[in-house]
Residue frames relative to the residue before (quaternion, step in Angstrom):
aa qw qx qy qz dx dy dz
M 1.0000 0.0000 0.0000 0.0000 0.00 0.00 0.00
V 0.4337 -0.7002 0.5081 0.2520 3.56 -0.97 0.89
P 0.4793 -0.6688 0.4742 0.3131 3.64 -0.80 0.95
M 0.6054 -0.6100 0.3844 0.3371 3.56 -1.05 0.86
F 0.6520 0.5260 -0.3508 0.4185 3.64 0.89 -0.77
F 0.6086 0.5252 -0.3607 0.4729 3.62 1.15 -0.53
V 0.6411 0.5277 -0.3186 0.4573 3.55 0.98 -0.88
E 0.6772 0.4857 -0.2922 0.4692 3.57 0.90 -0.96
A 0.6510 0.5077 -0.3196 0.4650 3.61 0.95 -0.83
S 0.6451 0.5131 -0.3164 0.4695 3.58 0.96 -0.85
S 0.6605 0.5064 -0.2997 0.4663 3.56 0.95 -0.89
E 0.6447 0.5086 -0.3173 0.4743 3.60 1.00 -0.82
F 0.6355 0.5273 -0.3274 0.4593 3.58 0.99 -0.83
I 0.6560 0.5008 -0.3087 0.4729 3.58 0.91 -0.90
N 0.6465 0.5183 -0.3219 0.4580 3.59 0.95 -0.84
L 0.6424 0.5103 -0.3241 0.4710 3.60 1.00 -0.78
Q 0.6398 0.5165 -0.3267 0.4661 3.58 0.98 -0.82
I 0.6495 0.5117 -0.3156 0.4656 3.57 0.96 -0.86
E 0.6572 0.5071 -0.3112 0.4627 3.60 0.94 -0.90
N 0.6464 0.5095 -0.3201 0.4691 3.61 0.95 -0.86
T 0.6703 0.4874 -0.2994 0.4728 3.58 0.91 -0.89
D 0.6207 0.5333 -0.3362 0.4662 3.60 1.02 -0.77
S 0.6407 0.5256 -0.3142 0.4631 3.55 0.98 -0.87
K 0.6549 0.5037 -0.3035 0.4746 3.59 0.96 -0.88
I 0.6267 0.5349 -0.3357 0.4565 3.59 1.00 -0.81
H 0.6665 0.5011 -0.3037 0.4608 3.60 0.89 -0.93
K 0.6398 0.5160 -0.3314 0.4632 3.59 0.98 -0.77
M 0.6669 0.4897 -0.3110 0.4676 3.59 0.93 -0.87
E 0.6379 0.5201 -0.3307 0.4618 3.61 1.01 -0.76
D 0.6337 0.5200 -0.3247 0.4718 3.58 1.03 -0.82
M 0.6428 0.5254 -0.3280 0.4507 3.59 0.96 -0.85
I 0.6437 0.5238 -0.3265 0.4524 3.60 0.98 -0.85
H 0.7372 0.4423 -0.2289 0.4566 3.57 0.92 -0.95
H 0.8186 0.3181 -0.1275 0.4610 3.60 0.92 -0.82
E 0.7257 0.3771 -0.2552 0.5158 3.61 1.15 -0.21
P 0.4758 -0.6616 0.4834 0.3197 3.56 -1.02 0.71
L 0.0604 0.7897 -0.6019 0.1019 3.56 -0.61 1.20
G 0.5074 -0.6230 0.4962 0.3289 3.51 -1.19 0.53
L 0.6866 -0.4967 0.3454 0.4033 3.53 -1.28 0.41
K 0.6366 0.5351 -0.3200 0.4539 3.59 0.98 -0.84
D 0.6689 0.4905 -0.2959 0.4737 3.59 0.94 -0.93
K 0.6375 0.5212 -0.3315 0.4605 3.59 0.99 -0.84
N 0.6552 0.5097 -0.3148 0.4602 3.59 0.93 -0.85
Q 0.6349 0.5189 -0.3285 0.4688 3.59 1.02 -0.76
F 0.6521 0.5033 -0.3124 0.4732 3.58 0.98 -0.86
I 0.6418 0.5196 -0.3256 0.4605 3.59 0.96 -0.82
C 0.6382 0.5102 -0.3224 0.4780 3.61 0.99 -0.79
K 0.6606 0.4961 -0.3094 0.4709 3.61 0.93 -0.88
I 0.6297 0.5274 -0.3356 0.4612 3.60 1.02 -0.80
K 0.6613 0.5030 -0.3093 0.4626 3.59 0.90 -0.91
Q 0.6511 0.5060 -0.3133 0.4711 3.58 0.97 -0.87
S 0.6657 0.5057 -0.3038 0.4570 3.57 0.95 -0.88
K 0.6460 0.5042 -0.3244 0.4725 3.58 1.00 -0.81
S 0.6251 0.5258 -0.3289 0.4739 3.57 1.03 -0.75
Y 0.6300 0.5353 -0.3136 0.4670 3.56 1.04 -0.89
V 0.6621 0.4993 -0.3032 0.4694 3.59 0.89 -0.96
S 0.6447 0.5211 -0.3181 0.4601 3.57 0.94 -0.88
N 0.6744 0.4909 -0.2900 0.4691 3.58 0.92 -0.94
M 0.6332 0.5242 -0.3327 0.4621 3.60 1.01 -0.77
G 0.6449 0.5162 -0.3167 0.4662 3.57 1.00 -0.82
I 0.6505 0.4995 -0.3055 0.4838 3.55 1.00 -0.87
H 0.6312 0.5304 -0.3260 0.4626 3.58 1.00 -0.86
D 0.6561 0.5083 -0.3104 0.4635 3.59 0.92 -0.90
E 0.6586 0.4985 -0.3066 0.4730 3.58 0.94 -0.88
T 0.6399 0.5246 -0.3192 0.4620 3.56 1.01 -0.85
Q 0.6483 0.5100 -0.3136 0.4703 3.58 0.93 -0.90
H 0.6465 0.5183 -0.3162 0.4619 3.55 0.95 -0.89
A 0.6603 0.5020 -0.3012 0.4704 3.60 0.95 -0.91
L 0.6514 0.5082 -0.3177 0.4653 3.61 0.97 -0.82
N 0.6455 0.5113 -0.3200 0.4685 3.56 0.99 -0.80
Q 0.6357 0.5104 -0.3287 0.4769 3.58 1.01 -0.79
K 0.6295 0.5337 -0.3297 0.4584 3.58 0.99 -0.85
R 0.6564 0.5075 -0.3128 0.4624 3.60 0.91 -0.89
E 0.6484 0.5159 -0.3177 0.4609 3.57 0.97 -0.86
I 0.6560 0.5036 -0.3089 0.4697 3.58 0.96 -0.88
E 0.6475 0.5139 -0.3190 0.4635 3.59 0.95 -0.86
E 0.6455 0.5113 -0.3148 0.4720 3.58 0.99 -0.84
H 0.6416 0.5168 -0.3115 0.4735 3.56 1.01 -0.87
L 0.6503 0.5144 -0.3133 0.4630 3.59 0.99 -0.83
K 0.6304 0.5245 -0.3350 0.4640 3.59 1.00 -0.82
N 0.6712 0.4912 -0.2978 0.4685 3.57 0.90 -0.93
S 0.6452 0.5144 -0.3196 0.4657 3.57 1.00 -0.82
E 0.6413 0.5228 -0.3206 0.4611 3.57 1.01 -0.83
K 0.6367 0.5140 -0.3270 0.4728 3.59 0.99 -0.82
E 0.6575 0.5105 -0.3079 0.4607 3.56 0.94 -0.90
I 0.6448 0.5124 -0.3191 0.4689 3.59 0.97 -0.87
N 0.6487 0.5137 -0.3189 0.4622 3.60 0.93 -0.88
S 0.6477 0.5157 -0.3133 0.4651 3.56 0.98 -0.86
L 0.6611 0.5020 -0.3031 0.4681 3.58 0.95 -0.88
E 0.6344 0.5208 -0.3261 0.4691 3.59 1.03 -0.80
D 0.6385 0.5183 -0.3260 0.4663 3.60 0.98 -0.83
N 0.6556 0.5078 -0.3088 0.4659 3.57 0.93 -0.92
L 0.6448 0.5215 -0.3195 0.4584 3.57 0.99 -0.84
R 0.6420 0.5164 -0.3204 0.4675 3.59 0.96 -0.86
K 0.6488 0.5121 -0.3182 0.4643 3.59 0.97 -0.87
E 0.6712 0.4943 -0.2999 0.4638 3.56 0.93 -0.92
E 0.6282 0.5217 -0.3368 0.4689 3.59 1.03 -0.76
T 0.6501 0.5100 -0.3111 0.4694 3.57 0.96 -0.89
E 0.6607 0.4952 -0.3070 0.4733 3.58 0.91 -0.91
G 0.6406 0.5297 -0.3163 0.4572 3.57 1.03 -0.83
K 0.6497 0.5045 -0.3108 0.4762 3.58 0.99 -0.84
L 0.6421 0.5174 -0.3247 0.4632 3.58 1.00 -0.83
K 0.6474 0.5097 -0.3182 0.4689 3.58 0.95 -0.86
Q 0.6420 0.5248 -0.3155 0.4614 3.54 1.01 -0.87
Q 0.6545 0.5055 -0.3116 0.4680 3.60 0.96 -0.86
I 0.6384 0.5238 -0.3255 0.4607 3.57 0.99 -0.83
Q 0.6563 0.5037 -0.3073 0.4702 3.57 0.97 -0.88
L 0.6378 0.5211 -0.3284 0.4625 3.58 1.00 -0.81
E 0.6439 0.5197 -0.3165 0.4638 3.57 0.99 -0.85
K 0.6484 0.5112 -0.3215 0.4636 3.58 0.97 -0.81
V 0.6482 0.5057 -0.3127 0.4757 3.58 0.96 -0.87
R 0.6533 0.5170 -0.3105 0.4577 3.57 0.95 -0.91
E 0.6549 0.5080 -0.3116 0.4646 3.60 0.95 -0.91
K 0.6425 0.5195 -0.3169 0.4656 3.58 0.98 -0.85
W 0.6559 0.5094 -0.3033 0.4672 3.56 0.96 -0.92
L 0.6559 0.5123 -0.3115 0.4586 3.58 0.98 -0.88
R 0.6339 0.5213 -0.3283 0.4676 3.60 1.03 -0.78
K 0.6485 0.5092 -0.3177 0.4683 3.58 0.97 -0.86
K 0.6501 0.5243 -0.3086 0.4553 3.53 0.97 -0.94
K 0.6556 0.5108 -0.3053 0.4648 3.56 0.96 -0.91
R 0.6470 0.5131 -0.3182 0.4657 3.60 0.97 -0.87
K 0.6538 0.5128 -0.3120 0.4606 3.54 0.96 -0.87
E 0.6465 0.5054 -0.3159 0.4764 3.58 0.97 -0.82
E 0.6492 0.5041 -0.3199 0.4713 3.57 1.00 -0.84
D 0.6383 0.5160 -0.3249 0.4700 3.58 0.99 -0.81
N 0.6467 0.5076 -0.3173 0.4727 3.58 0.95 -0.86
W 0.6468 0.5244 -0.3103 0.4586 3.59 0.99 -0.84
R 0.6476 0.5140 -0.3108 0.4689 3.56 1.00 -0.89
Q 0.6630 0.5070 -0.3090 0.4559 3.51 0.90 -0.95
L 0.6559 0.4988 -0.3093 0.4747 3.55 0.96 -0.83
H 0.6436 0.5184 -0.3053 0.4730 3.56 1.00 -0.83
Q 0.6523 0.4991 -0.3113 0.4780 3.61 0.97 -0.81
Y 0.6356 0.5345 -0.3206 0.4555 3.56 1.01 -0.79
D 0.6528 0.5174 -0.2957 0.4677 3.53 1.04 -0.89
Q 0.6570 0.5143 -0.3077 0.4573 3.57 1.01 -0.80
R 0.6484 0.5069 -0.3229 0.4673 3.60 1.03 -0.62
N 0.7350 0.3965 -0.2412 0.4943 3.57 0.92 -0.69
């Protein structure tokens, strides 16, 4: 990406060139209108004015194009950074989901173990009671 100060300096330089050329065009137009010139000289000035106006137009288009390209580069850079951030967030989310599932499985195992212990105690209690009943009879 082109640093902003280069873009601004380039744009200022182009603007100065356009202003200088505009000034020259106005001087040549004034000379055509206010000074006695031969037809050949007037035609040469008119050709130079047309060339200068074309130059100014092209410089303006060039400046706009450069500005648009710089904006495009900035947007592309922003998109790359956004994509990296999104990928990072997705990775973090996957990790958190995995950790959450692991925690859930651990909790389920603990509940299952607790239930199995209760069931075993109850069976043992039932066995004892049955055994005590048998001993009495």
